[in-house]
Backbone as CSV, one residue per row, in Angstrom:
resi,resn,N_x,N_y,N_z,CA_x,CA_y,CA_z,C_x,C_y,C_z
1,UNK,92.306,93.488,148.624,92.661,94.276,147.462,91.804,93.848,146.274
2,UNK,91.405,94.793,145.452,90.556,94.523,144.295,91.411,94.157,143.084
3,UNK,90.906,93.237,142.272,91.637,92.870,141.051,90.676,92.871,139.874
4,UNK,91.233,93.049,138.709,90.440,93.099,137.484,90.580,91.772,136.762
5,UNK,89.478,91.125,136.427,89.501,89.829,135.754,89.552,90.047,134.238
6,UNK,90.729,89.843,133.642,90.908,90.034,132.194,91.166,88.728,131.459
7,UNK,91.057,87.604,132.124,91.480,86.340,131.527,90.748,86.009,130.224
8,UNK,89.452,86.187,130.161,88.711,85.824,128.951,88.925,86.800,127.807
9,UNK,89.039,88.083,128.069,89.107,89.069,126.992,90.407,88.967,126.216
10,UNK,91.507,88.795,126.885,92.793,88.742,126.197,92.906,87.467,125.378
11,UNK,92.423,86.365,125.889,92.536,85.094,125.183,91.669,85.031,123.928
12,UNK,90.533,85.723,123.921,89.636,85.602,122.778,89.902,86.628,121.687
13,UNK,90.668,87.670,121.967,90.990,88.676,120.955,92.305,88.289,120.299
14,UNK,92.255,87.913,119.026,93.450,87.485,118.307,93.860,88.573,117.323
15,UNK,94.872,89.328,117.709,95.366,90.433,116.891,95.867,89.944,115.543
16,UNK,96.546,88.822,115.544,97.107,88.298,114.289,96.019,87.935,113.288
17,UNK,94.925,87.341,113.754,93.827,87.003,112.841,93.218,88.268,112.243
18,UNK,93.030,89.284,113.082,92.464,90.543,112.584,93.416,91.201,111.590
19,UNK,94.712,91.227,111.895,95.691,91.815,110.987,95.716,91.069,109.653
20,UNK,95.637,89.734,109.697,95.636,88.942,108.466,94.375,89.190,107.645
21,UNK,93.255,89.355,108.329,91.991,89.662,107.652,92.112,90.972,106.868
22,UNK,92.661,91.989,107.500,92.827,93.294,106.849,93.869,93.204,105.745
23,UNK,94.928,92.437,105.995,95.995,92.278,104.997,95.484,91.587,103.733
24,UNK,94.511,90.685,103.874,93.899,90.037,102.702,92.864,90.945,102.035
25,UNK,92.208,91.805,102.809,91.156,92.682,102.307,91.722,93.805,101.435
26,UNK,92.801,94.429,101.870,93.358,95.603,101.185,93.705,95.353,99.713
27,UNK,94.382,94.259,99.346,94.684,94.043,97.922,93.437,93.840,97.063
28,UNK,92.400,93.239,97.633,91.147,93.071,96.881,90.542,94.425,96.538
29,UNK,90.552,95.324,97.505,89.997,96.660,97.284,90.880,97.435,96.307
30,UNK,92.189,97.289,96.425,93.106,97.951,95.495,92.824,97.502,94.061
31,UNK,92.633,96.197,93.872,92.301,95.667,92.539,90.983,96.249,92.032
32,UNK,89.999,96.313,92.905,88.692,96.864,92.513,88.810,98.340,92.155
33,UNK,89.627,99.095,92.895,89.841,100.508,92.582,90.544,100.667,91.237
34,UNK,91.541,99.823,90.981,92.241,99.883,89.690,91.287,99.586,88.546
35,UNK,90.430,98.589,88.730,89.450,98.264,87.691,88.482,99.423,87.481
36,UNK,88.069,100.053,88.551,87.155,101.186,88.457,87.816,102.367,87.746
37,UNK,89.112,102.577,88.007,89.830,103.713,87.418,90.240,103.459,85.969
38,UNK,90.204,102.234,85.512,90.624,101.921,84.136,89.717,102.560,83.088
39,UNK,88.519,102.946,83.444,87.631,103.592,82.467,88.175,104.950,82.035
40,UNK,89.147,105.492,82.767,89.721,106.796,82.430,91.032,106.678,81.659
41,UNK,91.457,105.491,81.290,92.737,105.305,80.610,92.783,105.948,79.231
42,UNK,91.647,106.242,78.640,91.638,106.848,77.320,92.068,108.307,77.314
43,UNK,92.179,108.933,78.462,92.482,110.357,78.541,93.919,110.728,78.211
44,UNK,94.854,109.836,78.397,96.261,110.131,78.152,96.815,109.171,77.123
45,UNK,97.659,109.705,76.243,98.220,108.849,75.202,99.500,108.150,75.675
46,UNK,100.128,108.646,76.728,101.331,108.014,77.269,101.066,107.608,78.713
47,UNK,101.986,106.863,79.285,101.808,106.402,80.657,102.063,107.507,81.675
48,UNK,102.569,108.657,81.214,102.759,109.784,82.117,102.656,111.094,81.345
49,UNK,102.406,112.173,82.067,102.323,113.512,81.499,103.088,114.443,82.428
50,UNK,103.858,115.377,81.849,104.563,116.357,82.673,103.643,117.545,82.911
51,UNK,103.399,117.867,84.164,102.568,119.017,84.520,103.328,119.845,85.545
52,UNK,103.719,121.044,85.117,104.450,121.968,85.994,105.646,121.288,86.653
53,UNK,106.431,120.588,85.851,107.640,119.952,86.345,107.413,118.682,87.138
54,UNK,106.205,118.222,87.198,105.876,117.018,87.951,105.360,115.947,87.000
55,UNK,105.893,114.751,87.134,105.464,113.658,86.272,104.178,113.053,86.849
56,UNK,103.141,113.060,86.045,101.834,112.554,86.464,101.510,111.304,85.672
57,UNK,101.239,110.204,86.375,100.968,108.939,85.705,99.489,108.681,85.529
58,UNK,99.193,107.555,84.885,97.800,107.160,84.708,97.207,106.806,86.068
59,UNK,95.946,107.135,86.213,95.273,106.957,87.496,95.312,105.513,87.976
60,UNK,94.933,104.579,87.141,94.876,103.166,87.555,96.250,102.642,87.961
61,UNK,97.289,103.086,87.284,98.643,102.619,87.594,99.197,103.239,88.873
62,UNK,98.623,104.350,89.303,99.166,105.079,90.452,98.598,104.625,91.789
63,UNK,97.602,103.784,91.806,96.941,103.402,93.057,97.838,102.468,93.873
64,UNK,98.092,102.873,95.119,98.890,102.065,96.039,98.148,101.944,97.370
65,UNK,98.551,100.964,98.158,97.931,100.701,99.453,99.001,100.730,100.538
66,UNK,98.619,101.213,101.702,99.515,101.200,102.862,98.709,100.814,104.094
67,UNK,99.289,99.940,104.914,98.670,99.547,106.179,99.444,100.185,107.315
68,UNK,98.741,100.747,108.283,99.382,101.362,109.446,99.018,100.604,110.710
69,UNK,100.020,100.366,111.550,99.804,99.640,112.805,100.139,100.524,113.992
70,UNK,99.405,100.288,115.065,99.704,100.932,116.338,99.629,99.839,117.393
71,UNK,100.717,99.670,118.115,100.820,98.642,119.157,100.481,97.252,118.610
72,UNK,100.888,96.987,117.364,100.721,95.671,116.769,99.381,95.415,116.104
73,UNK,98.444,96.363,116.207,97.113,96.188,115.623,97.004,97.074,114.386
74,UNK,96.626,96.480,113.256,96.420,97.262,112.045,95.196,98.146,112.249
75,UNK,95.415,99.458,112.210,94.314,100.388,112.448,94.114,101.374,111.307
76,UNK,94.909,101.246,110.242,94.807,102.179,109.131,95.044,101.453,107.815
77,UNK,94.165,101.694,106.870,94.374,101.249,105.489,94.223,102.503,104.645
78,UNK,95.278,102.872,103.922,95.184,104.070,103.084,95.455,103.706,101.633
79,UNK,94.740,104.408,100.773,94.908,104.237,99.334,95.383,105.567,98.774
80,UNK,96.489,105.539,98.049,97.042,106.747,97.429,96.905,106.628,95.923
81,UNK,96.750,107.786,95.274,96.638,107.804,93.817,96.943,109.210,93.334
82,UNK,97.078,109.345,92.014,97.370,110.640,91.411,96.314,111.669,91.787
83,UNK,96.756,112.885,91.945,95.904,113.992,92.367,94.694,114.187,91.444
84,UNK,94.874,113.974,90.161,93.764,114.202,89.237,92.603,113.229,89.458
85,UNK,92.839,112.142,90.206,91.769,111.202,90.517,90.646,111.846,91.324
86,UNK,90.993,112.808,92.177,89.981,113.519,92.961,89.160,114.416,92.047
87,UNK,89.810,115.101,91.114,89.099,115.986,90.189,88.133,115.198,89.308
88,UNK,88.581,114.039,88.848,87.728,113.187,88.015,86.528,112.705,88.831
89,UNK,86.798,112.290,90.070,85.745,111.779,90.943,84.658,112.834,91.169
90,UNK,85.077,114.081,91.366,84.125,115.159,91.643,83.639,115.874,90.380
91,UNK,84.333,115.700,89.256,83.939,116.349,87.999,84.319,117.815,87.948
92,UNK,85.371,118.201,88.635,85.776,119.605,88.698,87.160,119.815,88.093
93,UNK,87.550,121.089,87.963,88.876,121.460,87.474,88.785,122.391,86.285
94,UNK,89.808,123.221,86.094,89.907,124.156,84.960,88.602,124.879,84.651
95,UNK,88.134,125.656,85.622,86.946,126.461,85.404,85.644,125.781,85.754
96,UNK,85.711,124.635,86.369,84.507,123.923,86.804,84.597,123.713,88.310
97,UNK,83.555,124.123,89.028,83.523,123.972,90.479,82.269,123.227,90.895
98,UNK,82.357,122.632,92.076,81.200,121.921,92.600,80.408,122.858,93.506
99,UNK,79.117,122.950,93.266,78.203,123.738,94.085,77.091,122.807,94.546
100,UNK,77.176,122.401,95.788,76.192,121.432,96.283,76.389,120.101,95.595
101,UNK,75.375,119.658,94.881,75.449,118.366,94.188,75.721,118.522,92.695
102,UNK,75.863,119.771,92.221,76.067,119.979,90.788,77.419,120.619,90.511
103,UNK,77.890,120.427,89.298,79.144,121.023,88.838,78.771,122.172,87.908
104,UNK,79.330,123.360,88.189,78.996,124.536,87.384,80.253,125.156,86.793
105,UNK,80.064,125.827,85.665,81.158,126.513,84.977,81.406,127.847,85.670
106,UNK,82.670,128.119,86.032,83.017,129.374,86.691,83.949,130.235,85.855
107,UNK,84.597,129.647,84.863,85.533,130.399,84.029,84.791,131.124,82.914
108,UNK,85.387,132.237,82.494,84.814,132.959,81.365,85.447,132.436,80.085
109,UNK,84.793,132.696,78.984,85.326,132.238,77.701,84.461,131.138,77.132
110,UNK,84.978,130.523,76.080,84.190,129.484,75.420,83.993,128.295,76.368
111,UNK,82.812,127.770,76.306,82.457,126.690,77.213,82.692,125.335,76.546
112,UNK,83.420,124.494,77.240,83.599,123.129,76.737,82.379,122.297,77.157
113,UNK,82.400,121.052,76.811,81.274,120.171,77.156,81.088,120.139,78.672
114,UNK,79.855,120.049,79.136,79.615,120.012,80.581,80.311,118.826,81.234
115,UNK,80.729,119.016,82.462,81.403,117.949,83.197,80.426,117.292,84.154
116,UNK,80.630,116.026,84.329,79.829,115.266,85.276,80.765,114.511,86.212
117,UNK,80.416,114.429,87.487,81.236,113.626,88.395,81.267,112.169,87.935
118,UNK,82.397,111.525,88.153,82.547,110.099,87.852,83.025,109.410,89.128
119,UNK,82.102,109.068,90.015,82.475,108.529,91.332,83.078,107.125,91.262
120,UNK,84.339,107.053,90.959,85.044,105.793,90.797,85.582,105.255,92.120
121,UNK,85.782,106.120,93.113,86.436,105.724,94.369,85.431,105.315,95.448
122,UNK,84.528,106.223,95.799,83.581,105.956,96.891,82.690,104.763,96.598
123,UNK,82.321,104.582,95.354,81.451,103.454,95.000,82.105,102.119,95.356
124,UNK,83.394,102.013,95.125,84.124,100.774,95.444,84.191,100.588,96.956
125,UNK,84.518,101.660,97.683,84.608,101.548,99.139,83.255,101.241,99.767
126,UNK,82.185,101.789,99.215,80.844,101.528,99.742,80.481,100.052,99.660
127,UNK,81.086,99.342,98.732,80.853,97.901,98.604,81.727,97.110,99.578
128,UNK,83.009,97.478,99.682,83.979,96.661,100.405,84.121,96.962,101.893
129,UNK,83.910,98.185,102.328,84.101,98.527,103.743,83.088,97.823,104.653
130,UNK,81.792,97.788,104.312,80.868,97.068,105.191,81.220,95.589,105.353
131,UNK,81.728,94.969,104.302,82.144,93.568,104.385,83.295,93.412,105.377
132,UNK,84.266,94.323,105.329,85.381,94.269,106.276,84.865,94.465,107.702
133,UNK,83.980,95.427,107.890,83.428,95.695,109.221,82.706,94.463,109.761
134,UNK,81.929,93.800,108.923,81.217,92.588,109.347,82.196,91.476,109.716
135,UNK,83.227,91.294,108.897,84.217,90.244,109.160,84.966,90.500,110.464
136,UNK,85.322,91.746,110.743,86.010,92.084,111.996,85.069,91.889,113.180
137,UNK,83.808,92.253,113.002,82.831,92.072,114.084,82.663,90.594,114.426
138,UNK,82.572,89.741,113.417,82.438,88.305,113.655,83.685,87.767,114.345
139,UNK,84.834,88.186,113.867,86.102,87.722,114.430,86.234,88.102,115.902
140,UNK,85.777,89.281,116.263,85.959,89.784,117.619,84.698,89.706,118.482
141,UNK,83.699,88.992,118.025,82.446,88.913,118.778,82.657,88.347,120.182
142,UNK,83.438,87.294,120.304,83.674,86.699,121.619,84.418,87.647,122.546
143,UNK,85.402,88.359,122.004,86.152,89.304,122.836,85.237,90.414,123.335
144,UNK,84.359,90.904,122.486,83.425,91.959,122.891,82.448,91.447,123.935
145,UNK,81.962,90.224,123.748,81.033,89.637,124.697,81.705,89.433,126.046
146,UNK,82.921,88.935,126.037,83.640,88.703,127.284,84.031,90.006,127.961
147,UNK,84.263,91.055,127.193,84.621,92.344,127.787,83.468,92.889,128.635
148,UNK,82.249,92.532,128.286,81.105,93.003,129.074,81.010,92.286,130.405
149,UNK,81.739,91.190,130.565,81.719,90.423,131.820,82.801,90.894,132.803
150,UNK,83.565,91.918,132.445,84.598,92.424,133.344,83.957,92.970,134.604
151,UNK,84.552,92.652,135.722,84.071,93.226,136.975,85.203,93.224,137.986
152,UNK,85.054,94.033,139.001,86.052,94.121,140.058,85.644,93.177,141.189
153,UNK,86.576,92.355,141.605,86.289,91.401,142.697,86.878,91.925,143.991
């Protein structure tokens, strides 16, 4: 009868170390996102604004993090924030639309000052995600190497 040799792969892959690595990474990125979003704090005079019956808070204060696990392995890190954060990031809203790489005026009437995208979100992730990927790769290098040695006897 044939058997699969899994002894090395299971022993070298430490789920807890990987989960702890991600658990330490997420708050750092959340802090960096909050710092990036603080440049927009001048837009509102109060900590919240009522818009169509919905209370909308300041962007930096609204950023939260959630970790998702499947079968004990952290496989999801999500960042939530106020909806207007997307509009600010892209430079669109109220008669301004994105066309390719530029923002153009689509509404009729008097034109306000031109809008420019303010990429506060992607810039932070572009710095921090590769570092996480490298750290996970180093942590799991032995497990990946041993997985290539699997064979049927």
